[in-house]
C-alpha positions as CSV (number, residue, x, y, z in Angstrom):
1,M,30.6,-19.0,22.2
2,R,32.8,-15.9,22.9
3,S,35.3,-16.9,20.3
4,K,32.6,-17.3,17.6
5,F,31.4,-13.8,18.5
6,L,34.9,-12.4,18.3
7,V,35.6,-14.1,14.9
8,T,32.3,-12.8,13.5
9,A,32.8,-9.3,14.8
10,T,36.4,-9.2,13.4
11,T,35.2,-10.5,10.0
12,L,32.5,-7.9,9.8
13,A,34.8,-5.1,10.7
14,A,37.4,-6.2,8.2
15,A,34.7,-6.5,5.4
16,A,33.5,-3.0,6.2
17,M,37.0,-1.6,6.1
18,I,37.8,-3.3,2.8
19,T,34.5,-2.1,1.1
20,G,35.0,1.4,2.5
21,C,36.8,2.4,-0.7
22,A,33.5,1.8,-2.6
23,W,31.7,4.5,-0.8
24,G,31.6,8.2,-1.8
25,P,33.3,9.9,-4.7
26,S,35.3,7.5,-6.8
27,S,38.0,9.9,-7.9
28,Y,39.6,12.4,-5.6
29,G,42.2,13.4,-8.0
30,P,45.8,14.6,-7.5
31,G,46.8,15.7,-4.0
32,S,43.9,14.1,-2.2
33,T,43.5,11.1,-0.1
34,H,40.8,8.5,-0.7
35,Q,37.8,8.3,1.6
36,A,38.5,6.5,4.9
37,F,36.3,4.1,6.7
38,I,36.0,6.0,10.0
39,Y,36.6,9.6,9.2
40,T,37.3,11.7,6.1
41,D,37.9,15.4,5.9
42,N,39.6,16.5,2.7
43,M,39.3,18.6,-0.4
44,I,38.1,16.8,-3.5
45,Y,39.6,17.5,-6.9
46,P,36.6,17.7,-9.2
47,A,36.6,15.3,-12.2
48,S,36.3,16.9,-15.6
49,N,32.9,16.8,-17.2
50,T,33.2,15.4,-20.7
51,S,29.4,15.1,-21.2
52,G,28.8,18.8,-21.9
53,T,28.3,20.7,-25.1
54,T,31.1,22.8,-26.4
55,Y,30.5,26.3,-27.7
56,N,32.9,28.5,-29.6
57,L,32.1,32.0,-28.4
58,D,33.4,35.2,-29.9
59,T,33.8,38.2,-27.7
60,D,31.3,40.0,-29.9
61,D,28.7,37.7,-28.4
62,F,29.0,38.8,-24.7
63,E,30.6,41.2,-22.3
64,I,32.5,40.0,-19.2
65,K,31.1,41.7,-16.2
66,G,33.4,40.3,-13.5
67,S,34.1,37.4,-11.2
68,V,31.3,35.6,-9.5
69,M,31.5,33.3,-6.5
70,A,29.0,31.3,-4.4
71,S,29.2,28.7,-1.7
72,G,26.8,26.1,-0.4
73,E,26.7,22.8,1.5
74,A,24.7,19.6,1.4
75,T,24.5,17.0,4.2
76,N,23.3,13.5,4.6
77,I,22.5,11.9,7.9
78,L,22.3,8.1,8.2
79,G,21.4,7.9,4.6
80,I,17.9,8.9,5.6
81,I,17.9,12.7,5.7
82,A,19.6,14.7,2.9
83,S,19.4,18.5,2.7
84,G,21.2,21.5,1.3
85,D,22.2,23.0,-1.9
86,N,25.7,23.2,-3.4
87,G,25.0,23.2,-7.1
88,Y,25.5,25.5,-10.1
89,E,22.2,27.3,-9.5
90,L,23.7,29.1,-6.5
91,L,26.4,30.5,-8.8
92,L,23.9,31.5,-11.5
93,D,21.6,33.2,-8.9
94,E,24.6,35.2,-7.6
95,A,25.6,36.2,-11.1
96,R,22.0,37.3,-11.9
97,A,22.0,39.4,-8.6
98,Q,25.1,41.2,-10.0
99,G,23.3,41.9,-13.3
100,C,24.8,39.1,-15.4
101,D,22.9,36.8,-17.7
102,D,25.2,33.7,-17.4
103,V,28.4,32.3,-16.1
104,I,31.4,31.0,-18.0
105,N,34.7,29.4,-17.0
106,V,33.2,27.7,-14.0
107,R,35.5,26.2,-11.4
108,M,34.8,24.5,-8.1
109,D,36.3,23.3,-4.9
110,V,34.6,20.7,-2.8
111,K,35.4,19.9,0.9
112,H,34.2,16.4,1.7
113,T,33.6,15.3,5.3
114,N,32.5,11.8,6.2
115,I,32.1,10.2,9.6
116,L,31.4,6.5,9.4
117,T,29.0,7.2,6.6
118,F,26.5,8.2,9.3
119,Y,27.2,11.8,8.6
120,V,28.4,13.1,5.2
121,K,28.8,16.8,4.3
122,N,30.0,18.4,1.1
123,E,30.9,22.1,1.1
124,T,31.2,23.5,-2.4
125,T,32.7,26.8,-3.6
126,L,31.9,27.7,-7.2
127,M,33.7,30.5,-9.1
128,G,33.3,31.8,-12.6
129,Q,33.0,34.9,-14.8
130,G,29.7,36.6,-15.1
131,I,28.7,37.7,-18.6
132,K,26.0,39.8,-20.2
133,W,24.9,38.6,-23.6
134,K,24.8,41.2,-26.4
């Protein structure tokens, strides 16, 4: 009986570790490690977004007001409770607080922490250039 339990527990642990690669972001990009089964704490290289619309702007259309930066975090506990905000709206709100209408040239850094998938946290820093439309 004890050996059956040991074999079952070992099999389940091995299966969980093998499928660990399927959890979380699928592309960490250059210089990052992939998500680990027990504990992950690394910076994520954001994948490029090719689904957006491209605009050809002329400098006659807007005036660059300066750099804008905002940070936020989102957490998930046990896959049951998710909270926080780390999206583009934080950056846009900061730009508007500085008297800008919009943000261009947006970049971001994401720090991803994962403990056994029971606790997951993403801390995001967004940066861009605030502009005022003419």
